C-alpha positions in Angstrom: -24.2 82.8 102.3 -20.8 81.1 103.2 -18.1 82.7 105.4 -15.8 83.6 102.9 -18.5 85.4 101.0 -19.8 87.3 104.0 -16.2 88.7 104.8 -15.4 89.6 101.3 -18.9 91.6 101.3 -17.9 93.4 104.5 -14.7 94.2 103.3 -16.0 95.7 99.9 -18.7 97.7 101.8 -15.9 99.1 103.8 -13.1 99.7 101.4 -12.9 103.0 99.4 -14.2 103.0 95.8 -12.3 100.8 93.5 -10.9 101.9 90.0 -12.9 100.3 87.1 -11.4 97.3 86.0 -10.0 96.6 82.7 -11.5 96.0 79.8 -12.6 92.3 79.1 -11.1 92.3 75.8 -7.2 91.9 77.4 -7.4 89.4 79.5 -3.9 88.0 80.8 -2.3 85.8 78.0 -3.6 81.9 78.4 -6.1 82.7 80.9 -9.7 83.2 80.8 -12.2 85.8 82.3 -13.6 82.9 84.4 -10.1 81.8 85.7 -9.4 85.6 86.7 -12.3 85.8 88.4 -11.9 82.6 90.3 -8.1 83.6 91.2 -9.8 87.0 92.5 -12.1 85.0 94.8 -9.5 82.8 96.4 -7.6 85.8 97.1 -10.4 87.6 98.6 -9.6 85.5 101.8 -6.0 86.7 102.2 -4.8 89.3 104.9 -3.7 91.9 101.7 -5.6 94.8 101.1 -8.3 94.9 97.3 -5.7 97.8 96.2 -2.5 95.9 96.6 -4.2 92.7 95.2 -5.1 94.6 92.0 -1.8 95.9 92.0 -0.1 92.4 91.7 1.2 91.0 88.5 -0.1 87.9 87.1 -0.3 85.0 89.3 2.3 82.5 89.7 0.2 79.9 88.7 -0.2 81.3 85.9 3.1 82.3 84.6 4.2 78.6 85.2 1.1 77.3 82.9 2.7 79.6 80.0 5.9 77.9 80.5 4.8 74.5 80.9 5.5 72.1 77.7 3.1 70.4 75.8 3.2 67.4 73.5 6.0 69.3 71.2 8.3 67.7 74.2 8.5 64.3 72.6 6.8 64.5 69.0 6.7 67.9 66.5 3.2 70.1 66.7 2.5 72.0 64.0 0.2 74.6 66.2 0.8 75.7 69.9 -1.5 74.7 72.6 -4.5 76.8 73.6 -6.1 76.2 77.1 -9.3 76.2 77.6 -12.2 75.2 80.2 -15.2 73.2 80.8 -17.1 72.9 83.2 -17.7 69.4 84.9 -19.0 68.2 88.1 -20.5 72.0 88.9 -16.7 73.1 89.0 -14.1 74.4 86.2 -11.5 72.6 85.0 -8.6 73.9 82.7 -7.4 71.3 80.2 -5.0 71.8 77.8 -6.6 71.3 74.5 -3.2 70.1 72.6 -2.4 70.8 69.1 -4.4 67.4 68.0 -8.0 66.9 67.9 -9.2 63.4 69.5 -10.5 60.9 67.4 -14.6 60.5 66.4 -16.3 59.5 69.2 -13.7 60.1 72.0 -13.7 63.0 74.7 -11.0 65.3 74.1 -10.2 65.4 78.1 -10.6 62.0 79.8 -9.7 60.0 76.3 -12.7 57.7 77.2 -15.6 56.7 75.0 -19.0 59.0 76.0 -21.5 56.1 76.0 -19.2 54.0 77.7 -18.4 56.5 80.7 -21.8 56.1 82.3 -23.8 58.8 84.1 -21.8 61.8 85.5 -21.4 61.4 89.2 -21.1 64.3 91.3 -17.6 64.2 92.9 -16.5 66.8 96.1 -12.6 66.1 95.8 -10.6 67.7 93.2 -9.7 65.4 90.7 -6.6 65.2 88.9 -5.2 67.8 85.6 -5.5 66.0 82.5 -2.3 65.9 80.5 -2.1 67.0 77.0 -2.7 64.2 74.3 0.3 63.6 72.0 0.9 61.4 69.0 3.7 59.0 68.2 3.5 59.0 64.3 5.3 55.3 64.9 2.8 54.1 66.7 0.7 52.1 64.2 0.7 48.7 62.0 2.6 48.2 58.8 0.1 45.9 57.3 -1.5 46.5 54.1 -4.9 45.9 55.3 -7.1 43.9 52.5 -10.6 42.9 54.2 -11.4 39.6 53.2 -7.9 39.0 51.8 -5.2 39.2 54.5 -7.6 40.0 57.2 -10.5 37.5 57.2 -13.2 37.5 59.8 -14.4 34.0 61.4 -15.6 31.9 63.9 -13.5 29.6 66.1 -14.4 27.0 69.1 -13.0 26.9 72.3 -12.1 24.3 74.5 -15.9 24.5 76.2 -17.3 24.0 72.6 -18.8 27.7 72.0 -18.2 29.4 68.7 -16.3 32.7 69.2 -15.9 35.5 66.6 -11.9 35.6 65.3 -10.0 37.6 62.9 -7.3 35.8 61.0 -4.2 38.3 59.8 -2.0 36.9 57.2 1.6 38.5 57.4 4.3 39.2 54.7 7.5 39.6 55.3 8.2 42.9 57.0 4.8 44.0 57.9 3.6 44.2 61.8 0.5 44.3 63.7 -0.2 46.7 66.7 -3.3 46.2 68.5 -5.1 48.1 71.7 -7.0 46.5 74.2 -6.7 42.7 75.4 -6.9 39.8 73.1 -6.0 36.0 72.6 -3.3 35.2 70.0 -3.1 31.9 68.3 -0.7 31.1 65.8 -2.0 29.0 62.9 0.9 28.9 60.6 4.8 30.1 60.6 6.2 31.6 63.9 5.2 35.0 65.6 7.0 37.3 67.4 6.3 40.0 70.1 7.9 41.1 73.2 11.0 39.1 72.9 8.8 35.7 72.6 8.5 33.5 69.8 5.0 31.8 69.7 4.6 28.7 67.4 1.3 26.9 66.3 0.8 23.7 68.4 -0.9 21.5 65.8 1.3 20.2 63.1 1.2 21.4 59.9 0.2 18.8 57.0 1.6 19.1 53.4 -1.0 21.0 51.5 -3.5 22.2 54.1 -3.3 24.3 57.4 -6.5 24.1 59.9 -7.2 26.8 62.2 -6.8 25.3 65.8 -9.1 25.4 68.8 -8.8 28.1 71.5 -6.9 26.5 74.7 -4.8 28.0 77.3 -1.7 25.4 75.6 -2.5 27.1 72.2 -3.3 30.5 72.8 -1.3 33.5 74.6 -3.6 36.7 76.2 -2.2 39.4 75.0 -2.6 42.9 77.3 -2.1 46.4 75.4 -3.4 49.4 77.6 -3.1 53.0 76.6 -1.1 53.2 79.9 2.3 51.4 78.4 3.6 51.5 75.2 2.0 49.2 72.5 4.2 46.2 71.2 4.5 45.1 67.5 3.8 41.9 66.4 5.3 40.7 63.2 6.4 37.2 61.3 9.5 35.6 61.0 10.8 34.8 57.9 10.7 31.0 57.0 13.6 29.2 56.2 11.5 26.5 53.7 8.5 28.6 52.4 5.8 26.0 51.5 3.2 25.9 48.9 0.0 25.5 51.2 -3.4 26.9 52.2 -5.4 27.6 54.8 -8.8 25.8 55.5 -10.9 28.3 57.6 -14.1 26.7 59.7 -16.1 28.0 57.1 -15.0 26.5 54.6 -12.9 28.9 52.7 -9.6 28.7 51.7 -6.3 31.0 51.7 -3.4 30.5 49.5 -0.4 31.0 52.2 2.2 31.2 49.5 3.1 35.2 49.8 2.6 34.9 54.2 5.2 34.4 56.3 3.2 33.9 59.1 -0.8 33.4 60.3 -2.1 34.2 63.3 -5.7 34.2 65.0 -7.0 37.0 67.4 -9.9 36.8 69.2 -11.3 38.5 72.6 -10.3 38.2 76.1 -13.0 38.8 78.6 -11.5 38.6 81.7 -13.1 41.9 83.5 -9.6 43.9 83.5 -11.3 46.6 81.6 -13.3 47.3 85.1 -10.0 49.1 86.8 -10.4 51.8 85.2 -13.6 52.6 87.1 -11.6 52.2 90.2 -9.0 54.3 88.9 -11.7 56.9 88.2 -13.5 56.7 91.5 -10.1 57.4 93.4 -9.2 60.4 91.6 -6.8 58.7 88.7 -8.9 60.7 85.6 -6.1 59.5 83.2 -6.9 56.0 83.7 -10.1 56.2 81.7 -10.0 54.7 78.5 -7.1 52.4 79.0 -8.7 49.3 77.5 -11.4 51.6 75.5 -11.4 50.3 71.6 -12.1 53.1 69.2 -15.7 53.1 67.9 -16.7 54.0 64.0 -17.9 52.5 60.6 -14.4 50.9 60.2 -14.3 46.8 58.9 -15.4 44.2 61.3 -12.1 42.5 60.8 -10.2 45.7 62.3 -11.5 44.6 65.8 -13.2 42.8 68.6 -15.3 43.6 71.8 -12.2 43.9 73.7 -9.7 44.9 71.2 -8.9 46.9 68.2 -6.1 47.0 65.5 -4.1 50.2 65.2 -3.8 51.1 61.6 -2.8 55.0 62.2 -1.7 56.9 64.9 -3.9 57.9 67.8 -4.0 60.3 70.6 -2.1 59.0 74.0 -0.9 55.8 72.4 2.7 55.0 72.2 4.9 52.1 70.5 7.2 50.4 72.1 10.7 50.4 69.9 13.4 48.6 71.6 16.8 49.8 70.6 18.8 47.8 68.3 21.4 46.8 70.5 19.0 45.3 73.1 18.3 42.7 70.5 21.8 42.5 69.1 22.7 42.1 73.6 19.8 39.3 73.1 20.9 37.4 70.1 24.9 37.0 71.3 23.6 36.4 75.2 20.4 33.9 74.8 21.3 30.2 73.3 19.9 29.3 70.2 16.9 27.4 70.3 15.8 24.5 67.4 14.7 25.5 64.1 12.4 23.3 63.8 10.8 20.5 65.6 12.3 18.0 63.2 15.8 18.4 64.6 17.7 16.0 66.5 17.2 17.0 70.0 20.3 14.9 71.0 22.6 16.8 69.1 21.7 19.7 71.1 24.5 20.7 74.3 23.9 20.3 77.6 22.5 23.6 79.0 25.3 25.4 81.1 24.6 27.7 84.2 22.6 30.8 83.0 22.3 33.5 85.4 21.4 37.3 84.3 21.5 40.1 86.3 19.6 43.2 85.1 21.2 46.6 86.2 20.8 50.6 85.7 19.0 53.9 87.2 15.3 54.5 87.2 13.3 54.9 83.9 16.3 53.0 81.9 14.2 50.3 80.8 15.3 47.3 83.3 12.0 45.5 83.5 11.4 45.7 79.8 14.4 44.4 79.1 14.2 42.0 81.7 11.0 40.8 80.3 11.7 40.5 76.7 15.2 38.5 77.9 12.8 36.1 80.2 10.4 35.8 76.5 13.6 34.7 74.6 14.8 32.3 76.8 11.5 30.8 76.9 12.0 30.0 73.3 15.3 27.6 74.5 14.4 26.7 78.0 11.1 24.5 78.9 11.2 27.0 82.1 12.7 30.3 83.5 13.0 31.4 87.1 12.7 35.0 87.2 13.8 36.9 90.5 12.3 40.1 91.0 14.2 42.6 93.6 12.9 45.5 92.4 10.5 46.9 95.5 9.1 49.9 93.8 7.8 48.3 90.5 7.9 44.5 90.9 6.6 42.7 87.8 4.4 39.9 89.6 3.7 41.2 93.0 2.5 44.6 94.4 5.0 46.8 95.5 7.0 45.7 99.0 7.7 42.4 97.8 10.9 40.3 96.9 9.6 37.1 95.1 10.9 34.0 92.9 8.8 33.0 90.3 8.7 30.2 87.8 7.5 30.8 84.5 6.6 28.0 81.5 4.4 30.5 79.4 5.7 33.9 77.9 4.2 37.3 79.5 2.5 39.6 77.0 1.1 42.6 78.9 2.7 45.3 81.6 2.8 44.0 85.3 -0.2 44.7 86.6 -2.1 42.1 83.7 0.0 39.0 85.1 -0.1 39.6 89.2 0.6 36.1 90.5 1.2 33.8 93.4 5.1 33.6 93.4 7.3 30.4 93.9 8.3 31.8 97.0 8.6 35.7 98.3 9.4 37.8 101.2 7.6 40.7 102.2 9.8 44.2 103.3 6.8 46.7 103.3 8.4 49.3 102.0 8.9 50.7 98.0 12.9 51.3 98.7 15.5 49.3 100.3 17.0 52.3 102.4 14.5 51.2 105.1 16.2 48.2 106.0 19.2 47.1 104.1 20.1 44.3 106.3 16.4 42.5 105.7 16.7 43.2 101.8 19.9 41.2 101.4 18.9 38.4 103.7 15.7 38.1 101.6 17.4 38.4 98.3 20.2 35.7 99.7 16.8 33.4 100.8 15.4 34.0 97.5 18.6 32.7 95.7 19.5 29.7 97.5 15.6 28.8 97.2 16.3 29.2 93.6 19.4 27.1 93.9 18.0 24.1 95.8 14.2 24.1 94.4 14.0 25.4 91.1 17.5 25.1 88.6 17.3 21.3 89.2 13.9 20.3 88.6 12.9 17.2 89.3 10.1 16.4 86.7 12.2 16.5 83.6 9.6 15.7 81.0 10.3 17.4 77.7 7.3 20.0 76.9 8.3 19.4 73.0 10.2 21.3 70.4 13.3 20.6 71.9 13.7 22.6 75.2 16.0 22.3 77.6 14.1 21.4 80.6 16.9 19.5 82.7 18.1 23.0 84.0 16.7 26.4 84.9 17.7 29.6 83.7 17.3 32.7 86.1 17.1 36.4 85.5 17.4 39.0 88.2 15.9 42.5 87.8 17.3 44.7 90.3 16.3 48.3 91.9 16.9 51.6 90.7 19.2 52.6 93.4 22.6 52.9 91.8 24.8 55.1 93.8 25.8 55.2 97.2 24.3 52.7 99.4 22.3 51.6 96.4 25.9 50.4 94.6 26.7 49.0 97.8 23.5 46.8 97.8 23.8 45.6 94.1 27.6 45.0 94.5 26.5 42.5 97.5 23.6 40.8 95.7 26.3 40.2 92.4 28.3 38.4 94.8 25.0 36.6 96.3 23.9 35.7 93.1 27.1 35.2 91.0 25.7 36.0 87.9 27.1 34.9 84.2 25.8 37.8 82.5 25.4 41.4 83.4 23.2 43.5 81.1 24.1 47.3 82.6 22.4 50.0 81.7 25.0 52.4 83.2 26.9 55.5 81.2 30.5 53.7 80.5 31.9 56.3 83.0 29.8 55.6 85.4 29.8 51.6 84.9 30.3 49.4 87.8 33.0 47.1 88.7 33.2 44.1 86.2 32.0 40.9 87.9 34.5 38.0 88.1 33.9 35.4 85.3 30.6 37.5 84.0 31.1 39.9 81.2 29.2 43.2 81.3 27.2 44.4 78.5 26.2 48.1 78.4 23.0 49.2 77.3 21.6 52.1 76.2 18.7 53.5 78.1 15.2 53.2 76.3 13.9 56.1 74.5 11.9 58.5 76.3 8.5 57.9 75.8 5.5 60.6 76.6 4.0 58.3 78.6 6.2 59.4 81.4 4.9 62.8 81.9 1.3 61.3 82.2 1.9 57.9 84.2 4.6 58.2 87.4 5.9 55.7 89.3 3.0 56.1 92.1 0.5 55.5 89.6 1.6 52.0 88.3 1.9 50.9 92.1 -1.3 51.8 92.3 -2.5 49.8 89.2 -1.0 46.6 90.5 -2.2 47.3 94.1 -5.6 47.5 92.7 -5.4 44.7 90.9 -3.8 42.3 92.8 -6.9 42.6 95.3 -9.2 42.2 92.3 -7.6 39.3 90.7 -8.5 35.7 91.0 -4.5 34.7 91.8 -3.1 31.7 89.7 0.6 30.3 90.6 3.5 31.6 88.0 5.0 27.7 88.4 2.4 25.9 86.6 0.6 26.3 83.0 -1.7 29.1 84.4 -5.4 29.2 82.9 -6.5 32.6 81.2 -6.5 35.5 84.1 -9.5 37.4 85.4 -10.7 40.0 88.0 -14.0 40.9 89.6 -14.4 44.6 90.0 -18.1 44.2 90.4 -17.8 43.7 94.1 -16.2 46.3 96.6 -13.3 44.9 98.6 -15.6 45.3 102.0 -17.7 42.8 100.6 -14.5 40.1 100.0 -13.9 37.5 102.4 -10.6 38.6 104.2 -8.1 36.0 104.8 -8.1 34.3 108.7 -4.8 33.6 110.1 -3.3 32.4 113.1 0.3 32.6 114.6 0.6 28.9 114.3 0.0 29.4 110.4 3.3 31.7 110.3 6.3 29.4 111.5 8.6 32.1 110.6 7.1 34.5 112.8 5.6 38.1 111.8 7.6 40.7 111.5 6.2 44.4 111.0 7.0 47.8 110.2 6.2 51.0 110.6 5.4 53.6 108.0 8.9 55.3 108.8 10.4 51.9 108.3 11.2 51.2 111.7 10.2 47.6 113.2 7.7 47.4 115.7 8.7 45.5 118.8 7.4 41.8 119.9 5.3 43.2 123.2 3.5 45.4 121.0 2.9 42.5 118.2 -0.7 41.8 118.9 -1.7 45.8 119.3 -0.6 46.2 115.9 -2.1 43.1 114.5 -5.4 43.6 116.0 -7.8 44.9 113.5 -4.9 45.3 111.1 -4.9 42.8 108.8 -7.8 42.1 106.6 
């Protein structure tokens, strides 16, 4: 008998007879009898008497649960939410079932496939409460799926000579594809657009026949679409001069391409990133389960592979990425147009002028998403694009606490934690906000901007990558932090003075718009539409994703054509070999800061470093 049970038994023995309890047919609204009993057990250890506890009104925690909003906050639901209780790991856990039932084969609470979850392990720590499921009616493919007609299962050879299963999708004008999971996109015919990037085939098109190219890093593009982030749509660009030709498949079959504007080859992408879900669940982030899991069933094989699936109907907990029309209009007006085809006169292209774009705005306005779309759009015109990330809280290519300068030659198609890489130059501040040391923040930003001007803007190697892209000058995209008031506004103004942007994309309201920059037009943009994922994933969760991905990833530099990314979650961090550095390896010295942001004195430097770096 535990100490709490012993004290409760002693009080019951000494207390007078209590009135009979109310009938079990009238419990509190939305509260199960088991929950009421658990609440009475938890209140038994308090100093209040048993009589006053019986006369107390409904617990405050239960009242808050009744007032909490469900999935109807973003999308309409026809039925009210009904909380239910499930026994898991030996303890009760209340879960909001929501108004929508999960798909076949998925668990209603964890949204993970039962056969993929593995045996349950008893966990003593309290797990995070799962959020309600929601349905986004627009998160689906606008694609008239016809197995064997516009979706053909085939095999393709990779650069190592190994045959791999793949699916060929032929898109008409106005059709879109939405994938969930991780896959490889290989353009075969026409131009495919996703997240602002325009993907074109690398192999020349003959007059009458188009062949499927082999899988290679130069011709294929990795796409990551986990359920933790909105899923981007993929669509084909209309052809300027439609051609009458056919596609020759590796099996010998032919596909008439006359009614289609684009053809894309989709294959599995095995990187090990799905192992991050086990780390998240073990750490108490239960909603991380099912991020890369694909829906099982009796669907045709052309609807998915081992690591991805085609979303043909709305599924619970999936949200779609829908850039507003003003975003697309601003991109079309700001980004210089690229060549229409490889046969155009490349010498007739205008000389590239200085292009420095700065994206600003408050938190959760869509700055990182817009900056990513802008980066991918510039890569259709330029051979390389520089990306300066000054957002300490949620950077794009590094864990939190870094300011980094990156050089991209390929578009990035996925959330930030799926392309963690080694930057061209970086500065570590060790904080998620510049408020801890504003002076060091500005010094780091100025050092990276100077590195761009001296080493990146005019590259020494100006070999043309093909397609008539500009290579003699590299544009710069600057993503800023979401602190736009008070000291944050002052830091943003000083950053503008240092960077001297030519374009400013601002998500501020017209009344709160910052002062214009001399010589740079300020384009006001509306914020991104609210996503239901904001209630399920917080900024701290995304920082954990990036940190876990960083320590388990095989990092590659962004300045070169990257190999396919990969992660290893089979080995714990303690089994990995740590970095070994000496003070001679750090010519710039060592700067450490405490958790409160205060700098550590030089006399205590060795004590702080001892057994602190791994």
